[in-house]
C-alpha positions as CSV (number, residue, x, y, z in Angstrom):
1,M,-0.1,-0.1,0.0
2,K,2.8,2.2,0.9
3,L,4.5,1.3,-2.6
4,L,1.2,2.2,-4.1
5,A,0.5,5.7,-2.3
6,S,4.2,6.5,-3.4
7,L,3.4,6.1,-6.9
8,F,0.1,8.1,-6.5
9,M,1.9,10.6,-5.3
10,A,5.1,11.1,-7.7
11,A,2.1,10.9,-10.5
12,A,0.7,14.0,-8.9
13,L,3.9,16.2,-8.7
14,A,5.1,15.2,-12.6
15,T,1.5,16.7,-14.0
16,P,1.9,20.1,-13.4
17,A,5.5,19.5,-14.4
18,V,4.9,17.4,-17.6
19,S,1.9,20.4,-18.1
20,A,4.5,23.2,-17.8
21,L,7.0,21.9,-20.1
22,A,3.8,21.4,-23.1
23,Q,3.1,25.0,-22.4
24,G,6.6,26.1,-22.8
25,D,6.8,24.4,-26.2
26,K,4.0,26.1,-27.3
27,P,5.3,29.0,-29.6
28,A,4.5,32.3,-28.0
29,K,2.4,35.1,-30.3
30,P,3.9,36.4,-33.1
31,D,5.4,40.3,-32.2
32,L,4.6,42.6,-34.8
33,A,6.8,45.5,-33.5
34,K,9.7,43.5,-32.9
35,G,8.9,41.6,-36.1
36,E,9.4,44.9,-37.9
37,A,12.3,46.3,-36.4
38,S,14.4,42.8,-36.9
39,Y,12.7,43.4,-41.0
40,G,14.1,46.9,-41.1
41,A,17.3,46.3,-39.9
42,V,17.8,42.7,-41.9
43,C,15.7,42.4,-44.9
44,A,14.5,45.8,-45.3
45,A,17.6,46.7,-48.2
46,C,16.7,44.0,-50.3
47,H,13.4,43.2,-50.3
48,A,12.2,47.3,-49.4
49,A,11.1,48.4,-46.4
50,D,7.3,47.6,-47.2
51,G,8.1,43.9,-48.7
52,N,7.3,45.1,-52.2
53,S,10.8,45.2,-53.5
54,T,11.7,46.8,-56.3
55,I,14.6,45.1,-57.3
56,A,13.3,42.0,-59.8
57,A,16.0,39.5,-58.6
58,N,15.0,39.8,-55.4
59,P,11.2,38.2,-54.1
60,V,8.0,40.2,-53.1
61,L,7.4,39.4,-49.7
62,A,4.4,41.2,-48.4
63,Q,1.3,39.7,-48.1
64,Q,3.1,36.1,-48.0
65,H,1.5,33.3,-45.7
66,P,3.7,33.9,-43.0
67,A,4.1,29.3,-42.1
68,Y,6.2,29.4,-45.7
69,L,7.8,32.1,-44.4
70,V,9.0,30.7,-41.7
71,K,10.1,27.4,-43.6
72,Q,12.0,29.5,-46.1
73,L,13.8,31.4,-42.9
74,Q,14.4,28.2,-41.6
75,E,16.0,26.4,-44.5
76,F,18.3,28.9,-45.2
77,K,19.2,28.7,-41.9
78,S,20.1,25.1,-42.5
79,G,21.5,25.3,-45.8
80,K,18.7,23.1,-46.8
81,R,17.5,25.8,-49.3
82,A,21.3,27.0,-50.7
83,D,21.6,30.8,-51.2
84,P,24.7,32.3,-49.4
85,V,23.5,36.2,-49.2
86,M,20.1,34.4,-47.4
87,Q,22.5,31.9,-45.7
88,G,24.1,35.1,-43.9
89,M,20.8,37.0,-43.4
90,A,18.9,33.9,-42.0
91,A,21.2,33.0,-39.4
92,M,20.6,36.1,-37.6
93,L,17.3,35.4,-37.0
94,S,16.0,33.2,-34.2
95,D,12.8,31.4,-34.2
96,D,10.7,33.9,-32.9
97,D,12.8,36.7,-34.7
98,M,11.4,34.8,-37.8
99,R,7.8,34.3,-36.6
100,N,7.4,37.6,-36.0
101,V,8.9,38.7,-39.2
102,S,7.3,36.3,-41.2
103,A,3.8,37.5,-38.9
104,W,4.2,41.8,-39.8
105,L,5.6,40.5,-43.7
106,A,2.1,38.8,-44.0
107,S,0.3,42.2,-42.7
108,Q,1.8,44.2,-45.5
109,K,-0.4,44.8,-48.5
110,A,1.0,43.7,-52.1
111,K,1.2,45.7,-55.0
112,D,-0.2,44.3,-57.8
113,G,2.5,43.1,-60.5
114,F,2.1,43.1,-64.3
115,A,2.9,40.7,-67.1
116,K,5.2,41.9,-70.0
117,D,5.7,40.0,-72.7
118,K,2.7,39.6,-74.7
119,D,3.4,37.0,-76.9
120,L,4.1,34.4,-74.1
121,V,1.2,35.7,-71.6
122,S,-1.8,33.8,-73.2
123,L,1.2,30.6,-72.8
124,G,1.4,30.9,-69.3
125,E,-2.1,31.4,-68.2
126,R,-2.8,28.1,-70.3
127,I,0.2,26.7,-67.9
128,Y,-0.9,28.0,-65.3
129,R,-4.9,27.2,-65.7
130,G,-4.5,23.6,-67.5
131,G,-1.2,22.6,-67.0
132,I,-0.2,20.5,-69.7
133,Q,-1.4,17.0,-69.7
134,N,0.3,15.1,-72.6
135,R,3.6,15.9,-70.3
136,Q,1.9,15.7,-66.9
137,I,2.2,18.8,-66.2
138,A,-0.1,19.4,-63.0
139,A,-1.9,22.8,-63.6
140,C,-0.2,25.4,-61.4
141,A,-3.3,26.7,-60.1
142,G,-4.4,23.7,-58.5
143,C,-1.9,24.4,-55.6
144,H,-1.4,27.9,-55.4
145,S,-5.3,29.3,-56.8
146,P,-6.6,30.8,-59.9
147,N,-5.5,34.0,-58.7
148,G,-2.4,33.3,-57.3
149,A,-3.1,33.7,-53.8
150,G,-2.0,30.3,-52.4
151,I,-3.1,28.0,-49.8
152,P,-2.0,29.1,-46.4
153,V,0.7,26.8,-44.6
154,Q,0.8,24.8,-48.0
155,Y,1.6,26.7,-50.9
156,P,3.0,30.1,-51.1
157,R,1.2,33.3,-52.6
158,L,2.7,34.0,-56.1
159,S,0.3,36.7,-57.9
160,G,2.0,39.9,-58.7
161,Q,5.8,38.3,-58.0
162,H,8.4,39.5,-60.0
163,A,8.6,37.4,-62.9
164,D,12.5,37.3,-62.9
165,Y,12.7,36.0,-60.0
166,T,10.1,33.7,-60.6
167,V,11.8,32.4,-64.0
168,K,14.8,31.5,-61.8
169,Q,13.1,29.8,-58.8
170,L,12.1,27.3,-61.3
171,A,14.8,26.8,-63.1
172,D,16.6,26.2,-60.1
173,F,13.6,23.7,-59.2
174,R,14.0,21.9,-62.4
175,D,18.0,21.4,-62.6
176,G,18.2,20.6,-59.0
177,K,19.6,23.7,-57.5
178,R,17.1,24.5,-55.3
179,A,16.2,21.2,-53.6
180,N,13.5,22.0,-50.5
181,S,10.6,20.9,-52.7
182,A,10.4,17.7,-54.6
183,Q,6.6,18.3,-55.5
184,M,8.1,21.4,-57.3
185,H,11.4,20.0,-58.7
186,D,8.5,17.0,-60.3
187,V,6.7,20.1,-61.8
188,A,9.8,22.1,-63.2
189,A,11.7,18.9,-64.7
190,Y,9.5,18.9,-67.8
191,L,9.2,22.9,-68.6
192,T,10.9,24.1,-71.8
193,D,12.9,27.5,-71.2
194,R,9.8,29.6,-73.4
195,E,7.3,27.9,-70.8
196,V,8.9,28.9,-67.8
197,K,9.1,32.3,-68.9
198,A,5.3,32.1,-69.8
199,V,4.6,31.2,-66.6
200,A,6.3,33.8,-64.5
201,D,5.0,36.4,-66.7
202,Y,1.3,35.4,-66.1
203,I,2.2,35.0,-62.6
204,A,3.4,38.5,-62.7
205,G,0.2,40.3,-63.7
206,L,-2.2,37.7,-60.9
207,R,-4.2,40.0,-59.1
């Protein structure tokens, strides 16, 4: 009986500690003010003060899904997504910094972009909306939505993204230089250079 009582007592004493540990594991709610400050110090020079990059090689980050941004920052930091500049930037951010910055960026309004190549945009629309069935290329809209808004947590927002940036990412997925999405590699693997440019131009004009 004494042994049984001791076990019950031990269990009772352990329960609060387990609960506290579980609560401690829960990420704190993002702090937008801290996110804005960290963004201004680390990210704004390349991605603009409000996340609407004016440099075509650097992505627009405003209004992007925060879970997607956190994932990318973590993978830059770990080296899973290779980029010497972004690896250095991400290395300066803690997990809390990443959540704060990403939440703040999600709160910023993305500016509309524009398609530029009239000869390619119709091809890009066909691929984005319908894929290329005879080559098993899935429609982009299936994951990123018809208007490019994406699906929170799962798939990033694409609408209005710089065409030059999208071209590079699709080419990198296709060629294995960007290796943090097997799904995107499988889609991009069958796209020609012309099709990549067409899809990227169409995405730039989505809204």
